[in-house]
C-alpha positions in Angstrom: -19.8 -18.5 -2.3 -21.8 -15.1 -2.8 -22.4 -14.4 0.8 -20.9 -15.2 4.2 -23.9 -16.9 5.1 -23.3 -19.5 2.5 -20.3 -20.7 4.4 -20.6 -23.5 7.0 -18.8 -21.5 9.6 -19.0 -22.3 13.5 -21.7 -20.5 15.2 -19.3 -18.0 17.1 -17.6 -17.0 13.8 -21.1 -16.4 12.2 -21.9 -14.2 15.1 -18.5 -12.5 14.8 -19.0 -11.8 11.0 -22.4 -10.4 11.7 -21.1 -8.1 14.3 -18.4 -6.8 11.8 -21.1 -6.2 9.3 -19.6 -8.4 6.7 -22.0 -9.7 4.1 -20.3 -10.5 0.9 -16.6 -11.9 0.9 -14.2 -9.8 -1.3 -12.7 -11.4 -4.4 -9.5 -12.6 -2.5 -11.6 -14.1 0.4 -13.7 -15.9 -2.1 -10.6 -17.6 -3.7 -8.5 -18.2 -0.5 -11.1 -19.1 2.1 -12.0 -22.5 0.4 -8.4 -23.4 -0.3 -7.3 -22.9 3.4 -10.3 -24.8 4.6 -9.2 -27.7 2.4 -5.6 -27.4 3.6 -4.2 -26.5 0.1 -1.1 -24.3 0.1 -1.7 -21.0 -1.8 -0.1 -17.8 -2.9 -2.6 -14.9 -2.6 -1.3 -11.8 -4.5 -3.4 -8.9 -4.3 -3.0 -5.1 -3.5 -3.7 -3.4 -0.2 -7.2 -3.0 1.1 -8.6 -6.2 -0.5 -9.6 -7.9 2.8 -6.5 -10.3 2.9 -6.5 -10.5 6.8 -9.9 -12.1 7.1 -9.3 -14.3 4.0 -6.8 -16.4 6.3 -8.0 -15.7 9.7 -11.7 -17.0 9.2 -10.7 -20.3 7.8 -7.8 -21.0 10.1 -10.1 -20.2 13.2 -12.7 -22.5 11.8 -10.0 -25.4 11.7 -8.6 -24.8 15.2 -9.3 -27.7 17.8 -10.0 -26.1 21.2 -9.3 -29.6 22.8 -5.7 -29.6 21.8 -3.5 -27.2 24.0 -0.7 -26.9 21.3 0.2 -24.6 18.5 -1.9 -25.2 15.5 -1.1 -22.2 13.4 1.5 -19.6 13.1 1.0 -16.1 11.4 3.9 -13.9 10.8 3.9 -10.3 9.6 7.1 -8.0 8.9 6.3 -5.0 11.3 4.9 -4.8 14.8 2.1 -2.6 13.8 0.9 -5.1 11.1 1.1 -8.1 13.5 -0.6 -6.1 16.3 -3.4 -5.3 13.6 -3.7 -9.1 12.7 -3.9 -10.0 16.3 -6.5 -7.4 17.0 -8.7 -8.8 14.2 -8.2 -12.3 15.4 -9.1 -11.3 18.9 -12.6 -10.0 17.8 -13.2 -13.5 16.1 -12.4 -15.6 19.1 -13.6 -13.4 22.1 -16.5 -15.7 22.8 -14.4 -18.9 22.7 -11.7 -20.6 24.8 -9.2 -20.5 21.9 -6.0 -19.1 23.2 -4.0 -16.7 20.9 -0.6 -15.1 21.8 1.1 -12.1 20.1 4.9 -12.1 19.9 6.7 -8.9 18.8 9.9 -7.1 19.4 10.1 -4.3 22.0 8.7 -6.4 24.8 10.4 -8.4 27.6 11.4 -11.6 26.1 12.2 -13.5 29.4 8.6 -12.6 30.7 7.2 -13.9 27.3 9.0 -17.1 27.7 7.7 -17.5 31.2 4.2 -17.1 30.0 4.8 -20.0 27.4 4.5 -22.7 30.0 1.1 -23.3 28.4 1.3 -23.3 24.5 -1.5 -21.1 22.7 -3.3 -22.7 19.8 -2.7 -19.7 17.4 0.4 -17.5 17.3 0.9 -14.1 15.7 4.1 -12.4 15.6 7.0 -10.7 13.8 9.7 -13.1 12.3 12.5 -12.3 14.6 10.8 -12.7 17.7 9.1 -15.9 16.7 12.3 -17.5 15.8 14.0 -16.3 19.0 11.3 -18.1 21.0 11.6 -21.3 18.8 15.2 -21.3 19.2 15.0 -21.0 23.1 12.7 -24.0 23.1 9.9 -21.9 24.6 7.6 -21.8 21.7 6.8 -25.2 20.2 5.8 -25.1 16.6 6.5 -28.6 15.6 2.8 -29.3 16.2 1.6 -26.4 13.9 0.7 -27.6 10.3 -0.2 -24.1 9.2 2.0 -21.1 8.4 0.9 -17.8 7.1 3.4 -15.4 5.7 1.8 -12.0 5.3 3.2 -9.2 3.4 5.9 -11.4 2.0 7.6 -9.0 -0.3 8.1 -6.5 2.5 9.4 -9.4 4.7 11.8 -10.1 2.1 12.8 -6.3 1.6 13.5 -6.0 5.3 15.7 -9.1 5.4 13.2 -11.4 7.6 13.0 -14.3 5.2 15.9 -16.1 7.0 14.1 -15.6 10.3 10.9 -17.3 8.8 13.1 -20.0 7.4 14.7 -20.4 10.9 11.3 -21.4 12.5 9.6 -22.9 9.5 12.2 -25.6 9.4 11.0 -26.6 12.8 7.3 -27.1 11.6 5.8 -30.4 10.2 7.3 -31.7 7.0 3.8 -31.6 5.3 3.5 -27.8 6.0 0.6 -25.8 4.8 1.9 -22.4 3.9 -0.1 -19.5 2.8 1.7 -16.5 1.4 0.1 -13.1 1.0 1.8 -10.3 -1.0 1.1 -7.4 -3.3 4.1 -8.6 -5.5 6.1 -11.8 -5.7 9.7 -10.8 -6.3 11.8 -13.3 -8.2 14.4 -13.5 -5.3 11.6 -14.8 -3.1 11.1 -17.9 -5.4 13.8 -20.1 -3.7 12.1 -19.7 -0.4 8.6 -20.5 -1.7 9.8 -23.6 -3.6 11.5 -25.0 -0.4 8.2 -25.1 1.5 5.4 -25.1 -1.2 4.8 -28.0 -3.4 2.8 -26.8 -6.5 0.8 -24.2 -4.6 -2.3 -22.6 -6.2 -1.5 -19.0 -7.1 -4.5 -16.6 -6.7 -3.6 -13.4 -8.5 -6.3 -10.8 -8.2 -5.7 -9.0 -11.6 -7.7 -5.9 -10.8 -8.0 -3.5 -13.9 -7.6 -0.7 -11.3 -5.0 -1.4 -8.6 -6.6 0.8 -5.9 -10.0 1.1 -4.3 -12.8 2.8 -6.0 -13.9 6.2 -4.7 -10.4 7.9 -4.6 -9.9 11.4 -6.3 -6.3 11.7 -7.5 -5.0 15.3 -7.6 -1.7 16.4 -8.8 -0.4 19.8 -7.3 2.5 21.5 -9.0 5.0 22.9 -6.5 6.0 25.7 -9.0 8.3 28.4 -7.7 7.4 27.9 -4.0 9.1 25.7 -1.5 7.5 22.1 -1.1 6.8 22.8 2.5 5.0 26.0 1.8 3.1 24.3 -0.9 2.1 21.5 1.5 0.7 24.1 4.0 -1.4 25.7 1.3 -2.8 22.3 0.4 -3.6 21.6 4.2 -5.3 24.8 4.4 -7.5 24.1 1.5 -8.8 20.5 2.5 -9.6 20.6 6.3 -9.6 16.7 6.5 -11.1 14.4 9.1 -7.7 12.6 9.2 -4.7 13.1 6.7 -1.4 11.2 6.2 1.4 12.9 4.6 3.8 10.5 3.1 7.6 11.2 3.0 10.3 8.9 1.5 12.8 8.9 4.5 12.6 9.1 8.2 14.9 12.3 8.0 12.4 14.1 5.7 9.4 12.9 7.9 11.0 14.5 10.9 12.0 17.8 9.0 8.3 18.1 7.7 6.8 17.3 11.0 9.3 19.9 12.5 8.2 22.5 9.9 4.4 22.0 10.5 4.9 22.3 14.3 6.7 25.7 13.6 3.5 26.7 11.7 1.3 25.8 14.6 0.0 22.3 13.5 0.0 19.4 16.0 0.9 16.4 13.9 1.6 12.6 14.7 4.7 10.8 13.3 5.1 7.1 12.2 8.4 6.0 11.1 10.9 3.3 11.8 13.0 5.1 14.2 10.3 5.4 16.9 11.1 3.4 20.1 8.5 0.6 20.5 6.9 2.4 23.5 6.7 5.5 21.4 5.1 3.8 18.4 2.5 2.1 20.7 1.6 5.4 22.4 1.5 7.1 18.9 -0.8 4.6 17.4 -3.1 4.9 20.5 -3.2 8.7 20.1 -3.9 8.4 16.3 -6.8 6.1 17.1 -8.1 8.4 19.8 -8.2 11.1 17.1 -5.6 13.4 18.8 -4.2 14.4 15.5 -5.7 15.7 12.3 -2.4 15.1 10.5 0.1 12.3 10.5 3.5 12.6 8.8 4.7 9.0 8.0 7.2 6.9 6.0 6.3 3.9 4.0 6.2 1.9 7.1 2.6 3.2 7.4 1.7 2.4 3.8 1.9 -1.4 4.1 -1.4 -2.5 5.6 -1.6 -0.6 8.8 -5.4 0.1 9.2 -6.1 3.5 10.7 -9.7 4.2 10.7 -11.1 7.4 9.1 -8.3 8.6 6.8 -9.9 11.1 4.3 -7.0 12.4 2.6 -3.5 11.0 1.8 -0.8 13.6 0.8 2.3 12.5 -1.0 4.8 15.2 0.0 7.2 13.4 -2.4 6.6 10.5 -4.9 8.1 7.2 -3.5 11.2 5.8 -5.3 9.4 2.4 -5.4 6.3 3.1 -7.3 4.5 0.1 -5.8 4.4 2.1 -2.6 2.5 4.7 -4.2 -0.6 2.2 -4.5 0.0 1.2 -0.9 -0.1 4.8 0.2 -3.3 5.9 -1.5 -4.8 2.6 -0.4 -4.9 4.1 3.1 -8.0 6.2 2.2 -11.5 5.2 0.8 -11.7 2.0 2.7 -14.8 0.1 3.5 -16.9 1.8 0.8 -15.9 5.4 1.9 -14.6 8.3 -0.4 -11.1 9.5 -0.2 -8.6 12.1 -1.8 -5.0 11.4 -2.7 -2.9 14.5 -3.4 0.6 14.5 -4.9 2.9 17.3 -5.0 5.0 17.2 -8.0 7.9 19.2 -9.8 9.1 19.0 -13.5 11.7 16.3 -12.6 8.8 14.1 -11.4 7.3 13.8 -14.8 8.7 10.5 -15.5 7.4 9.1 -12.2 4.1 10.6 -12.7 3.7 9.1 -16.1 4.6 5.7 -14.9 2.0 6.0 -12.0 -0.6 6.9 -14.7 0.3 3.7 -16.7 -0.5 1.9 -13.4 -4.2 3.0 -13.7 -4.2 6.1 -11.7 -6.3 8.8 -13.3 -4.8 12.2 -12.3 -6.4 15.6 -12.3 -4.1 18.6 -12.1 -5.3 21.4 -9.7 -3.7 24.4 -8.0 -4.6 26.1 -4.8 -4.9 29.9 -4.6 -6.2 31.8 -1.6 -7.5 28.6 0.0 -9.5 27.6 -3.2 -8.9 24.7 -5.6 -8.5 25.6 -9.3 -8.5 23.0 -12.0 -5.6 23.4 -14.4 -5.3 22.4 -18.1 -4.2 18.8 -18.9 -0.6 18.5 -17.8 0.4 17.2 -21.2 -1.0 20.0 -23.1 2.1 22.0 -23.4 4.0 19.0 -24.3 1.6 18.0 -27.0 1.7 21.6 -28.4 5.5 21.5 -28.6 5.2 18.1 -30.2 2.7 19.2 -32.9 5.0 22.4 -33.7 7.8 20.1 -34.3 5.9 17.9 -36.5 4.6 21.1 -38.3 8.3 22.5 -38.6 9.3 19.2 -40.2 6.5 19.2 -42.7 7.2 22.7 -43.7 10.9 22.2 -44.1 10.3 19.0 -46.3 8.1 21.1 -48.7 10.1 24.2 -49.0 13.6 23.6 -50.7 16.5 26.0 -51.3 16.2 27.1 -54.9 19.2 25.9 -57.2 19.8 29.5 -58.3 19.7 31.7 -55.4 18.6 35.4 -55.8 18.7 38.3 -53.2 16.0 37.7 -50.6 15.6 34.0 -51.2 15.9 33.2 -47.4 13.0 35.7 -46.6 10.8 34.1 -49.3 11.6 30.7 -48.1 10.5 31.8 -44.5 7.3 33.2 -45.8 6.4 30.0 -47.7 7.1 28.0 -44.7 4.9 30.1 -42.5 2.1 29.6 -45.1 2.5 25.9 -44.9 2.6 25.8 -41.1 -0.6 27.9 -40.7 -2.4 25.5 -43.2 -1.0 22.5 -41.2 -2.2 24.2 -37.8 -5.7 24.5 -39.2 -5.7 20.9 -40.3 -4.7 19.9 -36.7 -7.2 22.0 -35.0 -9.9 20.4 -37.4 -8.9 17.1 -36.3 -9.3 17.8 -32.7 
């Protein structure tokens, strides 16, 4: 299907799609929507920002039977924010219907949730641990639900939630339709997939470029300054609509946020140690544009959709380079432009090279007096050193120590070698 209007969706879905401004499905949506409509289990492997959420929400809502007051689909995501985000997107699709959807996440009163489950919802969204608890208590009845979506499966595995998913999936129908979405499919995830999926269709969106178009990638050397001071210089040079500063650990994020507060900046924070209430409050403040800068760990990189991020700043390069793609994917969404700035030091060179091999076209720049200055290619000095080594080797191979040495022979050898080196350098320059 080349347009959403080509799908035979129910009238309320067509209206919701129109209100959202969707015209053409994304590549992952074109592949996954027909499979889910047919009930064919599938693995959708695609990077962040590709439209995965609506690729499963639209066909699932299309298939729901409003006459049946029972659970018909379970959607699980590894973090509260991601689950909330999916639920919010779902709510938009079903707001003009009698379809009942419930969100089950940690940090809420479990007993109150159980009390509200006297009537079963038709579609459930939640975190693995909370869904498993409710199933174990006999409050949430998933044996009637033939559809299970596991979103961000690799992150769920990394966070140790696969056992929780297994705990409630085992209560679902034997002929379970499972739809798994993930940026990567780790080998250790395979036993779980094989347990519940028989010959699934594997949709692998093998984009040549793993991130959205419209992003400028800038490398900024830290040089002799502190990383914090360099960060402030970058911040003063960009004046973003909204920027996310990524750190590798919660400790670093708190330290950076504290430093920026001392410099007079009011910044938001997103990391795993915030209490559920504080996280909810923080997300509301961010969406209300109370901050121009947000300091975050990689929790925010995996699919949390904050509108209007114009800049991403990598305070440090992530240890797992897959997160680099997730981080920069927070900007340039929905056809907008964006800038991803990465601070680096000489010891980061290996990581930078590996990121470049992932398809990231860096431009190296510096900031002086609040102005951007484009620097020479990062590899130029390395290439010069390499060429000099090659020229030295050529000269040494052509100038031999004479069999009978005379006074001054070493000086003569050096002169001869310099002549050859000059000739080789001229040759190299002509080749350029």
